[in-house]
RODO-2510 file (C-alpha; in nm, 4 decimals, decimal comma):
residues 564
     n   res          X          Y          Z
     1     x    -1,5938    -1,9944    -0,3373
     2     x    -1,5756    -1,6129    -0,2606
     3     x    -1,5466    -1,5475     0,1177
     4     x    -1,6839    -1,2284     0,2746
     5     x    -1,4049    -0,9889     0,3560
     6     x    -1,5352    -0,7464     0,6039
     7     x    -1,2894    -0,6189     0,8560
     8     x    -1,3619    -0,2580     0,9781
     9     x    -1,0375    -0,0881     1,0774
    10     x    -1,2214     0,0746     1,3880
    11     x    -1,2159    -0,2644     1,5783
    12     x    -0,8597    -0,3305     1,5027
    13     x    -0,7339     0,0268     1,6089
    14     x    -0,9065     0,0156     1,9280
    15     x    -0,7302    -0,2797     2,0666
    16     x    -0,4179    -0,0560     2,1469
    17     x    -0,5984     0,2727     2,1809
    18     x    -0,4992     0,5249     2,4483
    19     x    -0,5809     0,8748     2,5813
    20     x    -0,3130     1,0474     2,3761
    21     x    -0,4430     0,9046     2,0618
    22     x    -0,8100     1,0118     2,1678
    23     x    -0,6831     1,3637     2,2316
    24     x    -0,5401     1,4113     1,8621
    25     x    -0,8438     1,2219     1,7197
    26     x    -1,0689     1,4486     1,9237
    27     x    -0,9090     1,7726     1,7893
    28     x    -0,8663     1,6347     1,4366
    29     x    -1,2516     1,5181     1,4291
    30     x    -1,3551     1,8764     1,5519
    31     x    -1,1482     2,0573     1,2878
    32     x    -1,2626     1,8133     1,0172
    33     x    -1,6123     1,8805     1,1342
    34     x    -1,5830     2,2721     1,0941
    35     x    -1,4316     2,2060     0,7514
    36     x    -1,7053     1,9887     0,6157
    37     x    -1,9917     2,2208     0,7271
    38     x    -1,9595     2,5016     0,4543
    39     x    -1,8881     2,2255     0,1975
    40     x    -2,1918     2,0139     0,3084
    41     x    -2,4241     2,3214     0,2727
    42     x    -2,2653     2,4069    -0,0808
    43     x    -2,2827     2,0664    -0,2136
    44     x    -2,6372     2,0259    -0,0931
    45     x    -2,7642     2,3425    -0,2553
    46     x    -2,5603     2,2845    -0,5764
    47     x    -2,7074     1,9224    -0,5960
    48     x    -3,0660     2,0697    -0,6142
    49     x    -3,1705     1,9899    -0,2476
    50     x    -3,1829     2,1899     0,0557
    51     x    -2,8807     2,2790     0,2727
    52     x    -2,9745     2,0618     0,5777
    53     x    -2,9859     1,7522     0,3386
    54     x    -2,6116     1,8216     0,2582
    55     x    -2,5427     1,8053     0,6453
    56     x    -2,7586     1,5131     0,7169
    57     x    -2,5443     1,3323     0,4496
    58     x    -2,2360     1,4303     0,6101
    59     x    -2,3543     1,3206     0,9348
    60     x    -2,5065     0,9708     0,8613
    61     x    -2,2851     0,8704     0,6058
    62     x    -1,9571     1,0134     0,7745
    63     x    -2,0416     0,8179     1,0885
    64     x    -2,1192     0,4827     0,9044
    65     x    -1,8038     0,5150     0,6634
    66     x    -1,5716     0,5800     0,9743
    67     x    -1,7564     0,3111     1,1865
    68     x    -1,7285     0,0288     0,9181
    69     x    -1,4609     0,1485     0,6848
    70     x    -1,1492    -0,0184     0,5702
    71     x    -0,9396     0,3032     0,5962
    72     x    -0,8186     0,4316     0,9455
    73     x    -0,8472     0,8037     0,8461
    74     x    -1,1146     0,8032     0,5564
    75     x    -1,3725     1,0957     0,6001
    76     x    -1,7063     1,0422     0,4059
    77     x    -1,9814     1,2696     0,3174
    78     x    -2,1328     1,4602     0,0207
    79     x    -1,8624     1,5570    -0,2680
    80     x    -1,8298     1,7855    -0,5593
    81     x    -1,8244     1,4681    -0,7994
    82     x    -2,1796     1,3819    -0,7197
    83     x    -2,3373     1,7306    -0,7782
    84     x    -2,3933     1,6854    -1,1522
    85     x    -2,5327     1,3311    -1,1348
    86     x    -2,7666     1,4212    -0,8455
    87     x    -2,8855     1,7395    -0,9979
    88     x    -2,9698     1,5426    -1,3313
    89     x    -3,1618     1,2519    -1,1463
    90     x    -3,3578     1,5080    -0,9407
    91     x    -3,4569     1,6937    -1,2583
    92     x    -3,5706     1,3972    -1,4300
    93     x    -3,7126     1,1679    -1,1664
    94     x    -3,7513     1,4076    -0,8558
    95     x    -3,6030     1,3659    -0,5034
    96     x    -3,7691     1,0311    -0,4550
    97     x    -3,6219     0,8901    -0,7721
    98     x    -3,2718     1,0184    -0,6207
    99     x    -3,3359     0,8399    -0,3043
   100     x    -3,4181     0,4979    -0,5018
   101     x    -3,1061     0,5618    -0,7052
   102     x    -2,8844     0,5971    -0,3908
   103     x    -3,0261     0,3116    -0,2337
   104     x    -2,9464     0,0859    -0,5478
   105     x    -2,6027     0,2369    -0,5655
   106     x    -2,5872     0,1203    -0,2036
   107     x    -2,6667    -0,2387    -0,3026
   108     x    -2,4168    -0,2221    -0,5952
   109     x    -2,1404    -0,0829    -0,3658
   110     x    -2,1893    -0,3814    -0,1142
   111     x    -2,1826    -0,6238    -0,4103
   112     x    -1,8739    -0,4877    -0,5209
   113     x    -1,7192    -0,5408    -0,1837
   114     x    -1,8491    -0,8860    -0,1354
   115     x    -1,7482    -0,9987    -0,4774
   116     x    -1,3848    -0,8712    -0,4229
   117     x    -1,3919    -0,5970    -0,6818
   118     x    -1,2170    -0,3482    -0,4846
   119     x    -0,8848    -0,4063    -0,6556
   120     x    -1,0404    -0,4290    -1,0083
   121     x    -1,1920    -0,0891    -0,9724
   122     x    -0,8474     0,0618    -0,8919
   123     x    -0,7492    -0,0408    -1,2695
   124     x    -0,9950     0,2066    -1,4280
   125     x    -0,7546     0,3888    -1,6668
   126     x    -0,6066     0,7211    -1,5403
   127     x    -0,7119     0,9258    -1,8234
   128     x    -1,0885     0,8364    -1,7672
   129     x    -1,0497     0,9464    -1,4193
   130     x    -0,8865     1,2800    -1,4887
   131     x    -1,1265     1,3335    -1,7910
   132     x    -1,4536     1,3031    -1,5919
   133     x    -1,3278     1,4705    -1,2830
   134     x    -1,1872     1,7731    -1,4845
   135     x    -1,5285     1,7599    -1,6774
   136     x    -1,7134     1,7830    -1,3375
   137     x    -1,5259     2,0527    -1,2138
   138     x    -1,6006     2,2833    -1,5427
   139     x    -1,9559     2,1911    -1,5112
   140     x    -1,9720     2,2712    -1,1356
   141     x    -1,8045     2,6219    -1,2233
   142     x    -2,0556     2,6754    -1,4806
   143     x    -2,3478     2,6120    -1,2403
   144     x    -2,2150     2,8573    -0,9958
   145     x    -2,1994     3,1753    -1,2493
   146     x    -2,5683     3,2895    -1,1726
   147     x    -2,5264     3,3164    -0,7887
   148     x    -2,1626     3,4245    -0,8319
   149     x    -2,2732     3,7329    -1,0167
   150     x    -2,6267     3,7835    -0,8880
   151     x    -2,7779     3,7427    -1,2443
   152     x    -3,1456     3,7875    -1,2851
   153     x    -3,2543     3,4948    -1,4855
   154     x    -3,5983     3,3274    -1,4781
   155     x    -3,4655     2,9872    -1,5791
   156     x    -3,1123     2,8367    -1,6197
   157     x    -3,0900     2,5978    -1,9140
   158     x    -2,9496     2,2389    -1,8391
   159     x    -2,7374     2,2234    -2,1461
   160     x    -2,4007     2,3299    -2,1154
   161     x    -2,3597     2,5426    -2,4234
   162     x    -2,7100     2,6827    -2,3993
   163     x    -2,6267     2,7722    -2,0131
   164     x    -2,3354     2,9979    -2,1276
   165     x    -2,5340     3,1663    -2,4034
   166     x    -2,8043     3,2464    -2,1422
   167     x    -2,5319     3,3860    -1,8995
   168     x    -2,3970     3,6149    -2,1792
   169     x    -2,7412     3,7397    -2,2498
   170     x    -2,8164     3,8006    -1,8806
   171     x    -2,4840     3,9553    -1,8070
   172     x    -2,6018     4,3106    -1,7981
   173     x    -2,8258     4,2241    -1,5074
   174     x    -2,5087     4,1600    -1,2808
   175     x    -2,5585     4,2689    -0,9327
   176     x    -2,2469     4,4721    -0,8095
   177     x    -2,2966     4,3631    -0,4328
   178     x    -2,3562     3,9909    -0,5079
   179     x    -2,0457     3,9890    -0,7469
   180     x    -1,8359     4,1599    -0,4838
   181     x    -1,9458     3,8992    -0,2143
   182     x    -1,8882     3,6102    -0,4662
   183     x    -1,5350     3,7265    -0,5784
   184     x    -1,4422     3,8455    -0,2272
   185     x    -1,5300     3,4928    -0,0975
   186     x    -1,2724     3,3433    -0,3790
   187     x    -1,0091     3,5907    -0,2694
   188     x    -1,0458     3,5174     0,0973
   189     x    -1,0297     3,1462     0,0311
   190     x    -0,7426     3,1621    -0,1898
   191     x    -0,5220     3,3755     0,0363
   192     x    -0,6270     3,2708     0,3797
   193     x    -0,3540     2,9877     0,3851
   194     x    -0,0922     3,2446     0,3166
   195     x    -0,2219     3,4949     0,5984
   196     x    -0,2838     3,2322     0,8793
   197     x     0,0279     3,0299     0,9035
   198     x     0,0315     2,9541     1,2732
   199     x    -0,1965     2,8506     1,5778
   200     x    -0,5360     2,7631     1,6031
   201     x    -0,6526     3,0077     1,3483
   202     x    -0,4454     2,8344     1,0910
   203     x    -0,6387     2,5491     1,1167
   204     x    -0,9620     2,6980     1,0314
   205     x    -1,0600     2,6470     0,6626
   206     x    -1,0637     2,9525     0,4494
   207     x    -1,4149     2,8555     0,3377
   208     x    -1,5548     2,8994     0,6866
   209     x    -1,3719     3,2285     0,7251
   210     x    -1,5271     3,3572     0,3986
   211     x    -1,8823     3,2513     0,4919
   212     x    -1,8369     3,4217     0,8466
   213     x    -1,6781     3,7561     0,6965
   214     x    -1,9237     3,7967     0,3984
   215     x    -2,2408     3,6890     0,6077
   216     x    -2,1658     3,9576     0,8600
   217     x    -2,0756     4,1931     0,5854
   218     x    -2,4209     4,1300     0,4054
   219     x    -2,5960     4,1557     0,7364
   220     x    -2,4460     4,4963     0,8088
   221     x    -2,5046     4,6144     0,4408
   222     x    -2,8817     4,5169     0,4684
   223     x    -2,9369     4,6887     0,8125
   224     x    -2,7214     5,0074     0,7747
   225     x    -2,6603     5,0642     0,3983
   226     x    -3,0188     4,9396     0,2727
   227     x    -2,8541     4,6768     0,0459
   228     x    -3,1155     4,3962    -0,0393
   229     x    -3,0119     4,2596    -0,3472
   230     x    -2,7807     3,9917    -0,2121
   231     x    -2,9630     3,6676    -0,1975
   232     x    -2,9185     3,4534     0,1033
   233     x    -2,9900     3,0938     0,1912
   234     x    -3,2924     3,2158     0,3778
   235     x    -3,4291     3,4031     0,0774
   236     x    -3,4466     3,0663    -0,1290
   237     x    -3,4994     2,8047     0,1387
   238     x    -3,6787     2,7317     0,4404
   239     x    -3,4265     2,6184     0,7078
   240     x    -3,5011     2,3482     0,9707
   241     x    -3,2813     2,1909     1,2530
   242     x    -3,5164     1,9171     1,3003
   243     x    -3,3881     1,5645     1,2360
   244     x    -3,5800     1,3768     0,9804
   245     x    -3,7398     1,0362     1,0556
   246     x    -3,6402     0,7353     0,8516
   247     x    -3,8347     0,6756     0,5471
   248     x    -3,8211     0,4002     0,2903
   249     x    -3,9782     0,5040    -0,0509
   250     x    -4,2156     0,2988    -0,2517
   251     x    -4,0331     0,0609    -0,5015
   252     x    -4,1730    -0,0532    -0,8160
   253     x    -3,9915    -0,2654    -1,0903
   254     x    -4,0446    -0,0123    -1,3539
   255     x    -3,8874     0,2643    -1,1344
   256     x    -3,5964     0,0557    -1,0444
   257     x    -3,5361    -0,0346    -1,4151
   258     x    -3,5299     0,3347    -1,5108
   259     x    -3,2878     0,4199    -1,2271
   260     x    -3,0374     0,1296    -1,2678
   261     x    -2,8066     0,3181    -1,5055
   262     x    -2,7515     0,6409    -1,2796
   263     x    -2,7302     0,4135    -0,9892
   264     x    -2,4540     0,2331    -1,1362
   265     x    -2,2813     0,5547    -1,2329
   266     x    -2,3107     0,6714    -0,8595
   267     x    -2,1752     0,3246    -0,7440
   268     x    -1,8740     0,3375    -0,9753
   269     x    -1,7881     0,7099    -0,9016
   270     x    -1,8289     0,6465    -0,5458
   271     x    -1,5978     0,3387    -0,5528
   272     x    -1,3260     0,5205    -0,7626
   273     x    -1,3347     0,8316    -0,5302
   274     x    -1,3545     0,6424    -0,1954
   275     x    -1,0723     0,3917    -0,2941
   276     x    -0,8497     0,6957    -0,4590
   277     x    -0,9034     0,8927    -0,1288
   278     x    -0,8095     0,5924     0,0932
   279     x    -0,4873     0,5181    -0,1385
   280     x    -0,3706     0,8731    -0,1011
   281     x    -0,4207     0,8509     0,2762
   282     x    -0,2284     0,5202     0,2727
   283     x     0,0699     0,6891     0,1288
   284     x     0,0686     0,9651     0,3913
   285     x     0,0185     0,7604     0,7009
   286     x     0,2158     0,4638     0,6003
   287     x    -0,0727     0,2106     0,6291
   288     x    -0,2685    -0,0121     0,3875
   289     x    -0,6610     0,0099     0,3683
   290     x    -0,8928    -0,3000     0,3097
   291     x    -1,0522    -0,1833    -0,0329
   292     x    -1,3358    -0,4400    -0,0086
   293     x    -1,4269    -0,3526     0,3381
   294     x    -1,4323     0,0081     0,2443
   295     x    -1,6779    -0,0650    -0,0508
   296     x    -1,8991    -0,2556     0,1690
   297     x    -1,8968     0,0638     0,4171
   298     x    -1,9712     0,2974     0,1312
   299     x    -2,2627     0,0798     0,0299
   300     x    -2,4129     0,0750     0,3775
   301     x    -2,3473     0,4572     0,3965
   302     x    -2,5490     0,5138     0,0766
   303     x    -2,8248     0,2672     0,2085
   304     x    -2,8660     0,4740     0,5494
   305     x    -2,8131     0,8403     0,3925
   306     x    -3,1264     0,8401     0,1738
   307     x    -3,3329     0,6901     0,4263
   308     x    -3,2835     0,9868     0,6614
   309     x    -3,3229     1,2428     0,3613
   310     x    -2,9565     1,2511     0,2688
   311     x    -2,7932     1,2273    -0,0899
   312     x    -2,5295     1,0199    -0,2214
   313     x    -2,1898     1,0060    -0,0324
   314     x    -1,8253     0,8793    -0,0683
   315     x    -1,4832     0,9333     0,0738
   316     x    -1,3645     1,2921     0,0423
   317     x    -0,9833     1,3510    -0,0178
   318     x    -0,9850     1,6998     0,1029
   319     x    -1,1594     1,6332     0,4327
   320     x    -0,9453     1,3050     0,4575
   321     x    -0,6274     1,4998     0,4197
   322     x    -0,7435     1,7586     0,6627
   323     x    -0,8100     1,4875     0,9200
   324     x    -0,4575     1,3472     0,8640
   325     x    -0,2814     1,6895     0,8685
   326     x    -0,4408     1,7558     1,2145
   327     x    -0,3402     1,4176     1,3881
   328     x    -0,6328     1,1789     1,3224
   329     x    -0,5047     0,8355     1,2748
   330     x    -0,8027     0,6223     1,3697
   331     x    -1,1832     0,6092     1,2612
   332     x    -1,2570     0,7735     1,5958
   333     x    -1,1772     1,0975     1,4376
   334     x    -1,4306     1,0593     1,1846
   335     x    -1,6868     0,9622     1,4255
   336     x    -1,6049     1,2819     1,6253
   337     x    -1,6451     1,4833     1,2893
   338     x    -2,0101     1,3377     1,2452
   339     x    -2,0843     1,4271     1,6025
   340     x    -1,9516     1,7882     1,5644
   341     x    -2,1819     1,8292     1,2585
   342     x    -2,4860     1,7011     1,4441
   343     x    -2,4273     1,9431     1,7238
   344     x    -2,4006     2,2252     1,4667
   345     x    -2,7041     2,1126     1,2982
   346     x    -2,9119     2,1021     1,6156
   347     x    -2,8190     2,4245     1,7604
   348     x    -2,6799     2,6384     1,4844
   349     x    -2,8575     2,5449     1,1793
   350     x    -3,1035     2,8377     1,1737
   351     x    -2,8035     3,0801     1,1203
   352     x    -2,7297     2,9454     0,8064
   353     x    -3,0182     3,1354     0,6590
   354     x    -2,8028     3,4463     0,6680
   355     x    -2,5366     3,2825     0,4411
   356     x    -2,5112     3,4724     0,1175
   357     x    -2,5801     3,2569    -0,1974
   358     x    -2,2790     3,4376    -0,3902
   359     x    -2,0580     3,3476    -0,1140
   360     x    -2,1455     2,9690    -0,1308
   361     x    -2,0890     3,0069    -0,5084
   362     x    -1,7498     3,1235    -0,4516
   363     x    -1,6744     2,8347    -0,2114
   364     x    -1,7732     2,6066    -0,5071
   365     x    -1,5671     2,7850    -0,7514
   366     x    -1,2510     2,7004    -0,5452
   367     x    -1,3695     2,3506    -0,4980
   368     x    -1,4123     2,3198    -0,8977
   369     x    -1,0570     2,4570    -0,9242
   370     x    -0,9146     2,2077    -0,6998
   371     x    -1,1081     1,9249    -0,8631
   372     x    -1,0113     2,0277    -1,2039
   373     x    -0,6560     1,8742    -1,1945
   374     x    -0,5384     2,0773    -1,4750
   375     x    -0,1660     1,9861    -1,4121
   376     x    -0,2578     1,6217    -1,4411
   377     x    -0,4716     1,7029    -1,7605
   378     x    -0,1735     1,8762    -1,9368
   379     x     0,0723     1,5972    -1,8366
   380     x    -0,1649     1,3409    -1,9965
   381     x    -0,1562     1,5308    -2,3143
   382     x     0,2239     1,4393    -2,3341
   383     x     0,1273     1,0598    -2,3359
   384     x     0,0639     0,8196    -2,6248
   385     x    -0,2290     0,9329    -2,8421
   386     x    -0,4673     0,6612    -2,7104
   387     x    -0,4571     0,8239    -2,3610
   388     x    -0,5162     1,1695    -2,5244
   389     x    -0,8195     1,0325    -2,6911
   390     x    -0,9628     0,8704    -2,4074
   391     x    -0,9194     1,1794    -2,2023
   392     x    -1,0676     1,4325    -2,4405
   393     x    -1,3530     1,1902    -2,5282
   394     x    -1,4464     1,1454    -2,1284
   395     x    -1,3829     1,5084    -2,0803
   396     x    -1,6147     1,6282    -2,3440
   397     x    -1,8990     1,3773    -2,3005
   398     x    -1,9011     1,4752    -1,9253
   399     x    -1,9276     1,8474    -2,0077
   400     x    -2,1610     1,8380    -2,3051
   401     x    -2,3836     1,5385    -2,2131
   402     x    -2,3448     1,3603    -1,8588
   403     x    -2,1426     1,1439    -1,6534
   404     x    -2,3234     0,8258    -1,7177
   405     x    -2,2583     0,8345    -2,0698
   406     x    -1,9144     0,9716    -2,0254
   407     x    -1,7975     0,6816    -1,8110
   408     x    -1,9618     0,4249    -2,0317
   409     x    -1,8076     0,5589    -2,3604
   410     x    -1,4701     0,6333    -2,1922
   411     x    -1,4340     0,2808    -2,0676
   412     x    -1,5482     0,1335    -2,4195
   413     x    -1,2859     0,3532    -2,5814
   414     x    -1,0000     0,2771    -2,3099
   415     x    -1,0899    -0,1109    -2,3842
   416     x    -1,0757    -0,0864    -2,7505
   417     x    -0,7498     0,0987    -2,7486
   418     x    -0,6021    -0,1185    -2,4908
   419     x    -0,6949    -0,4391    -2,7148
   420     x    -0,5426    -0,2567    -3,0116
   421     x    -0,2380    -0,1919    -2,8136
   422     x    -0,2166    -0,5480    -2,6995
   423     x    -0,2844    -0,6918    -3,0480
   424     x     0,0135    -0,4791    -3,1716
   425     x     0,2346    -0,6423    -2,9323
   426     x     0,1565    -0,9870    -3,0882
   427     x     0,3245    -1,0742    -3,4149
   428     x     0,3575    -1,3819    -3,6341
   429     x     0,6901    -1,4458    -3,8016
   430     x     0,8422    -1,7205    -4,0382
   431     x     1,1671    -1,8797    -3,9059
   432     x     1,3764    -2,0215    -4,1890
   433     x     1,7289    -2,1821    -4,2105
   434     x     1,8387    -2,2520    -3,8581
   435     x     1,7087    -2,2485    -3,4913
   436     x     1,9388    -2,2171    -3,1972
   437     x     1,7966    -2,3810    -2,8862
   438     x     1,9852    -2,1344    -2,6725
   439     x     1,7051    -1,8948    -2,7541
   440     x     1,4466    -2,1333    -2,6139
   441     x     1,4333    -1,9339    -2,2998
   442     x     1,0791    -2,0279    -2,2048
   443     x     1,1023    -2,3899    -2,3371
   444     x     1,2227    -2,6948    -2,1602
   445     x     1,6070    -2,7117    -2,2145
   446     x     1,7176    -3,0450    -2,3228
   447     x     2,1025    -2,9653    -2,3367
   448     x     2,1205    -2,9903    -2,7107
   449     x     2,3100    -2,6512    -2,7816
   450     x     2,3957    -2,7103    -3,1695
   451     x     2,2222    -2,5241    -3,4423
   452     x     1,9254    -2,7129    -3,5633
   453     x     1,8485    -2,7103    -3,9379
   454     x     1,4936    -2,7119    -4,0683
   455     x     1,4193    -3,0208    -4,2768
   456     x     1,3065    -2,9665    -4,6434
   457     x     0,9020    -2,9551    -4,6525
   458     x     0,8883    -2,8148    -4,3098
   459     x     0,7836    -2,4579    -4,2342
   460     x     0,8197    -2,2980    -3,8842
   461     x     0,6172    -1,9985    -3,7606
   462     x     0,6453    -1,8381    -3,4487
   463     x     0,3616    -1,6564    -3,2480
   464     x     0,5175    -1,3743    -3,0315
   465     x     0,2777    -1,2470    -2,7685
   466     x    -0,0785    -1,3330    -2,6390
   467     x    -0,3014    -1,5020    -2,8898
   468     x    -0,6352    -1,3740    -2,8418
   469     x    -0,9309    -1,2358    -3,0329
   470     x    -0,7420    -0,9084    -3,1240
   471     x    -0,4491    -1,0871    -3,2756
   472     x    -0,6480    -1,4065    -3,3970
   473     x    -0,6352    -1,3421    -3,7760
   474     x    -0,2736    -1,2690    -3,8072
   475     x    -0,1812    -1,6139    -3,9104
   476     x    -0,4246    -1,5985    -4,2098
   477     x    -0,2669    -1,2535    -4,2884
   478     x     0,0981    -1,3574    -4,2928
   479     x     0,0289    -1,6766    -4,4581
   480     x    -0,1783    -1,5249    -4,7519
   481     x     0,0996    -1,2540    -4,7953
   482     x     0,3705    -1,5165    -4,8405
   483     x     0,1972    -1,7318    -5,1000
   484     x     0,4603    -1,9900    -5,0416
   485     x     0,4398    -2,3630    -5,1794
   486     x     0,2636    -2,6234    -4,9514
   487     x     0,5074    -2,7756    -4,7077
   488     x     0,4457    -3,1206    -4,5529
   489     x     0,4568    -3,0058    -4,1857
   490     x     0,3791    -2,6804    -4,0128
   491     x     0,5561    -2,5999    -3,6888
   492     x     0,3905    -2,3304    -3,4927
   493     x     0,6256    -2,2344    -3,2050
   494     x     0,4257    -2,0809    -2,9076
   495     x     0,6866    -2,0583    -2,6467
   496     x     0,6214    -1,6767    -2,6180
   497     x     0,2325    -1,6934    -2,5947
   498     x     0,1454    -1,6506    -2,2409
   499     x    -0,2274    -1,7094    -2,2792
   500     x    -0,4772    -1,8047    -2,5695
   501     x    -0,8679    -1,7244    -2,5522
   502     x    -1,1538    -1,8903    -2,7289
   503     x    -1,1005    -1,6723    -3,0474
   504     x    -0,7413    -1,7859    -3,0733
   505     x    -0,8210    -2,1536    -3,0142
   506     x    -1,0988    -2,1157    -3,2852
   507     x    -0,8544    -1,9814    -3,5432
   508     x    -0,5918    -2,2146    -3,4602
   509     x    -0,8455    -2,5029    -3,4907
   510     x    -0,9594    -2,3706    -3,8360
   511     x    -0,5748    -2,3448    -3,9412
   512     x    -0,5189    -2,7013    -3,8350
   513     x    -0,8329    -2,8191    -4,0129
   514     x    -0,7476    -2,6433    -4,3382
   515     x    -0,4088    -2,7522    -4,3170
   516     x    -0,5063    -3,1057    -4,2811
   517     x    -0,7410    -3,0941    -4,5873
   518     x    -0,4339    -2,9619    -4,7909
   519     x    -0,2275    -3,2636    -4,6661
   520     x    -0,0180    -3,0493    -4,4196
   521     x     0,0337    -3,1723    -4,0576
   522     x     0,0338    -2,9000    -3,7844
   523     x     0,2623    -2,9609    -3,4882
   524     x     0,2907    -2,7105    -3,1941
   525     x     0,6157    -2,6348    -3,0145
   526     x     0,6932    -2,4712    -2,6746
   527     x     0,3425    -2,4980    -2,5558
   528     x     0,3272    -2,3648    -2,1794
   529     x     0,1511    -2,5841    -1,9268
   530     x    -0,1180    -2,3061    -1,8873
   531     x    -0,1933    -2,2639    -2,2527
   532     x    -0,1844    -2,6545    -2,2896
   533     x    -0,4548    -2,6833    -2,0135
   534     x    -0,6778    -2,4243    -2,2106
   535     x    -0,6139    -2,6365    -2,5199
   536     x    -0,6951    -2,9679    -2,3760
   537     x    -1,0176    -2,7940    -2,1993
   538     x    -1,1219    -2,6947    -2,5528
   539     x    -1,0731    -3,0362    -2,6929
   540     x    -0,7882    -2,9137    -2,9266
   541     x    -0,5481    -3,1836    -2,8367
   542     x    -0,7865    -3,4467    -2,9136
   543     x    -0,8315    -3,3046    -3,2686
   544     x    -0,4525    -3,2409    -3,3442
   545     x    -0,3235    -3,5506    -3,1630
   546     x    -0,1414    -3,5185    -2,8385
   547     x     0,1798    -3,6349    -2,9898
   548     x     0,1716    -3,3247    -3,2075
   549     x     0,1876    -3,0892    -2,9240
   550     x     0,5406    -3,0668    -2,8108
   551     x     0,7017    -2,8961    -2,5182
   552     x     1,0355    -2,8101    -2,7060
   553     x     1,1684    -2,7402    -3,0672
   554     x     1,3803    -3,0258    -3,0648
   555     x     1,0862    -3,2791    -3,0089
   556     x     0,8771    -3,0721    -3,2529
   557     x     1,1613    -3,1156    -3,5362
   558     x     1,1883    -3,4802    -3,4344
   559     x     0,7912    -3,5262    -3,4802
   560     x     0,8191    -3,3393    -3,8125
   561     x     1,1000    -3,5853    -3,9575
   562     x     0,8703    -3,8891    -3,8449
   563     x     0,5724    -3,7430    -4,0381
   564     x     0,7952    -3,6686    -4,3480
***
């Protein structure tokens, strides 16, 4: 019976909490809150919602993930990985559809944790993770071209290729001032870590510095130079600093059915990103997170965030690392980060209307570059062809279609290629002449170390590797190729078979029945206890006879002599 594994790290860390740790957590939380501010605004706008919804997500989800999470240092909130999914859901179902999909994703995440799937999700192939992460990065970069250069476009196509054709056609309308702000923001963010190396200033994120500098520059240009072509957040959105009330959307079965697929995508992506972030953090602080508790916390966060007008959230690697690098070692730092964002939202949110859209585009260009993982992409290109195929399939499907299709097809490809690789490790061979019991490393040793000669009228086959559906037909193939005279006894050595599935049992049963029809008795040798248990449950031993299932080749040969 599955037991609930829900042990938030906050409560265990508070047992030995002191004033010194609170001071470092407080400082780390303040810095992470400042770092999260421009990202939350940028992710909100890029996802197709208002900037305050991005901040609300960081506040609500960030608080819940830190309070209930299974990691000491995880920082939650909106991330770049969700931008494309959110935007697509809003275009098709509206914001209410996104709210329902996020609620469903929260339920799925809680179920993942309750069913102890935290460790299983970690086994999603690395090429799939790199493929869709790189694809998302390229897609995010593509969506920012219009604002980065201030292009005049009535509509921006949703299709990747059509979008670039539209950009090329609209490129003569580039606004020089917007392009200067966008490119200048990219430069500031890129060089800031090299300029500010010490002191409190060095702890400020380059994205915040770029926003402050470019916002002041645009305000001065409008006031003193008459430049009015640079679009700001206030030109596109109506900014509000009022906290929204809790609202639950009306749920109907038809709507839920239509949103299950994107909800599963949100849940899987959120699970992967949060557990990846927690794993990276473990390596830095020398701790071990509770993956199932973390998934439940992520689910609770995605249940609460949409009720208060937010969007999907997950663990954020960049903000988590910022927390660690600034001394955060308990979930208190994440709670402080949410409190800082709440204060900024209540008292400074109206100032966000002056932020240039081109500057936010520059922030997201840097985010997409950091997400791209191009070094990992190139390193996988040196791996076996199966990994390269999965990588490119996932990447191209993410870019050309959407992440839902990419994850589904990528997982299918990875599973098929894995099964093929597993099947290739299994072979069936014919053993002739003599058998050396010293080689019976996985059988029961009976002390007889002399060479055993195979009696006339006996054939010995050996299965080497797991006998599952991917390798189930290999017996028929090798026997058909041999075309030998019919023996009286067939001994099948299974000492190197770690497991057998239903297809393997089915094929083995057919082989035994066909052999019996031809007057040939089958004897199994070296069957491990685990495999023998599976055969017993399937009723195979009753069909073949328990006396014909032997633990060692000596016993199998003795049985063959009796049958002859």
